C-alpha positions as CSV (number, residue, x, y, z in Angstrom):
1,M,335.4,119.3,-11.6
2,V,332.3,121.3,-12.6
3,S,332.7,123.2,-15.9
4,G,332.2,126.9,-15.5
5,T,332.1,128.9,-12.3
6,F,329.8,131.4,-10.6
7,L,328.3,132.8,-13.8
8,A,326.0,135.4,-12.1
9,A,329.1,137.4,-11.2
10,G,330.1,137.9,-14.8
11,V,332.3,134.9,-15.6
12,S,331.7,132.7,-18.6
13,D,332.1,129.0,-18.9
14,R,335.7,129.7,-19.6
15,R,336.9,131.2,-16.3
16,D,339.1,133.8,-17.9
17,V,336.5,135.3,-20.4
18,P,334.1,138.0,-19.0
19,M,330.5,137.7,-20.1
20,T,328.5,140.4,-21.7
21,K,325.5,141.8,-19.8
22,P,322.8,139.8,-21.7
23,E,324.7,136.6,-21.0
24,E,324.9,137.5,-17.3
25,Q,321.2,138.0,-17.1
26,Q,320.4,134.7,-18.9
27,R,322.7,132.3,-16.9
28,T,323.0,132.1,-13.2
29,E,324.9,129.3,-11.6
30,K,323.3,128.0,-8.4
31,L,324.7,126.7,-5.2
32,G,323.6,123.9,-2.9
33,V,324.1,122.9,0.7
34,V,324.6,119.4,2.0
35,A,324.6,118.8,5.8
36,E,324.9,115.8,8.1
37,V,323.0,116.4,11.3
38,E,323.1,114.7,14.7
39,G,320.3,112.2,15.1
40,R,319.5,111.8,11.4
41,Q,320.7,109.0,9.2
42,R,320.2,110.8,5.9
43,Q,321.9,114.0,4.8
44,L,319.9,117.2,4.4
45,V,320.1,118.9,1.0
46,L,319.1,122.4,-0.1
47,L,319.5,123.1,-3.8
48,N,319.4,125.9,-6.3
49,L,320.4,128.9,-4.1
50,P,321.7,132.1,-5.5
51,F,324.8,133.4,-3.7
52,G,322.9,136.2,-1.8
53,R,320.2,133.8,-0.5
54,L,322.9,131.3,0.6
55,I,324.5,134.1,2.7
56,D,321.2,135.3,4.0
57,E,319.6,131.9,4.9
58,I,322.5,129.7,5.8
59,V,325.9,131.4,6.3
60,V,324.8,134.4,8.5
61,P,322.6,132.4,10.8
62,Y,325.2,129.6,11.0
63,D,327.9,132.1,11.9
64,N,325.7,133.8,14.5
65,D,324.6,130.5,16.0
66,E,321.0,131.2,15.1
67,A,318.4,128.8,13.8
68,F,318.1,128.2,10.0
69,F,316.5,125.6,7.8
70,I,317.9,123.0,5.4
71,D,315.5,120.7,3.7
72,G,312.7,122.0,5.9
73,V,314.5,121.0,9.1
74,P,315.3,123.6,11.7
75,L,319.0,123.5,12.6
76,T,321.7,125.3,14.6
77,R,325.4,125.2,14.3
78,K,325.7,122.7,17.2
79,S,323.4,120.2,15.5
80,I,325.4,119.9,12.4
81,R,328.2,117.4,12.1
82,R,329.3,118.4,8.6
83,I,328.2,121.0,6.1
84,K,329.3,121.5,2.5
85,I,328.5,124.2,0.0
86,V,328.6,123.1,-3.7
87,V,328.3,124.7,-7.1
88,L,325.5,123.1,-9.2
89,G,326.4,123.3,-12.8
90,E,325.2,121.8,-16.1
91,E,326.5,118.4,-15.3
92,F,324.5,118.3,-12.1
93,D,321.4,119.4,-14.0
94,S,321.9,116.6,-16.6
95,G,322.4,114.0,-13.9
96,M,319.2,115.1,-12.1
97,F,317.3,115.1,-15.4
98,E,318.4,111.5,-16.0
99,L,317.4,110.5,-12.5
100,E,314.0,112.2,-12.7
101,R,313.4,110.6,-16.1
102,G,314.2,107.2,-14.7
103,L,311.7,107.7,-11.9
104,T,308.8,108.9,-14.1
105,R,309.2,107.3,-17.5
106,G,309.5,103.8,-18.8
107,E,308.3,100.5,-17.4
108,A,307.1,100.2,-13.9
109,Q,309.9,97.8,-13.0
110,N,312.5,100.3,-14.0
111,K,310.8,103.1,-12.1
112,K,310.8,100.9,-9.0
113,I,314.5,100.3,-9.4
114,Y,315.2,104.0,-9.7
115,G,313.0,104.7,-6.7
116,D,314.8,102.0,-4.6
117,Q,318.2,103.3,-5.7
118,Y,317.3,107.0,-5.4
119,E,319.6,107.9,-2.5
120,T,322.6,106.1,-3.9
121,R,322.1,107.7,-7.4
122,F,321.5,111.1,-6.0
123,E,324.6,110.9,-3.8
124,H,326.6,109.8,-6.9
125,I,325.4,112.8,-8.8
126,L,326.3,115.1,-5.9
127,R,329.8,113.7,-5.5
128,T,330.7,113.5,-9.2
129,T,329.1,116.6,-10.8
130,T,329.5,119.3,-8.1
131,E,332.4,121.3,-6.8
132,D,332.9,121.9,-3.1
133,V,333.2,125.7,-2.6
134,T,332.7,125.8,1.2
135,A,336.1,127.4,1.8
136,Q,335.7,130.0,-0.9
137,V,332.2,131.0,0.3
138,L,333.4,131.3,3.9
139,K,336.4,133.3,2.8
140,A,334.2,135.7,0.9
141,Y,331.8,136.0,3.8
142,N,334.6,136.5,6.4
143,Q,336.3,139.2,4.3
144,A,333.3,141.1,2.9
145,V,330.3,140.6,5.2
146,K,331.3,139.6,8.7
147,P,333.5,142.7,9.5
148,R,330.4,144.8,8.7
149,I,327.7,142.5,10.0
150,K,326.1,145.4,11.9
151,D,325.5,147.1,8.6
152,Y,324.3,143.9,6.9
153,V,320.6,144.8,6.6
154,P,320.9,148.3,5.3
155,K,323.9,147.6,3.1
156,R,323.1,144.0,2.1
157,E,323.4,144.5,-1.7
158,E,326.8,146.1,-1.3
159,L,328.1,143.5,1.0
160,I,326.8,140.6,-1.1
161,A,328.3,142.1,-4.2
162,A,331.7,142.4,-2.4
163,A,331.5,138.8,-1.2
164,T,330.5,137.7,-4.7
165,T,333.6,139.4,-6.1
166,I,335.9,137.7,-3.6
167,F,334.2,134.4,-4.3
168,V,334.7,134.7,-8.0
169,E,338.3,135.7,-7.7
170,A,339.0,132.7,-5.4
171,M,337.4,130.4,-7.9
172,K,339.5,131.9,-10.7
173,A,342.7,131.5,-8.7
174,L,341.8,127.8,-8.1
175,S,341.3,127.1,-11.8
176,R,344.8,128.3,-12.7
């Protein structure tokens, strides 16, 4: 399990201790989307999304069966076999740092090995250092945004804030 939770919403690394305003502004946990798509052997990945952008660019279009992009590929709900939303924490960042370091530093033979094994190593990092929060994100969206989707553009900030609160509460409940 990833240490910490959705820090942008005012929750510290310890899930039960509120953060102060300066801490909130300094640290923002990011989310990622991993999708398996019909006709593609490799999964598509979109990383480092803030919660609001995830809702704007992935969840709303997916729910409305509109086109959206993951990894630069135009998609629709029908073209996706599986989609997962994950929290990218410090452990993910450390794993990616190690992978990037292996690809860019050291002897040419080692860099080649890292390059050849990139997909396997990246998949391992995703599976072992991220937390699947798809259900919590969809719950927050369904409770806070979807019922007022007609008001989404003019009241986006308010709806995203409400969805973020629901998401954080769901994550707190799961940690107990």
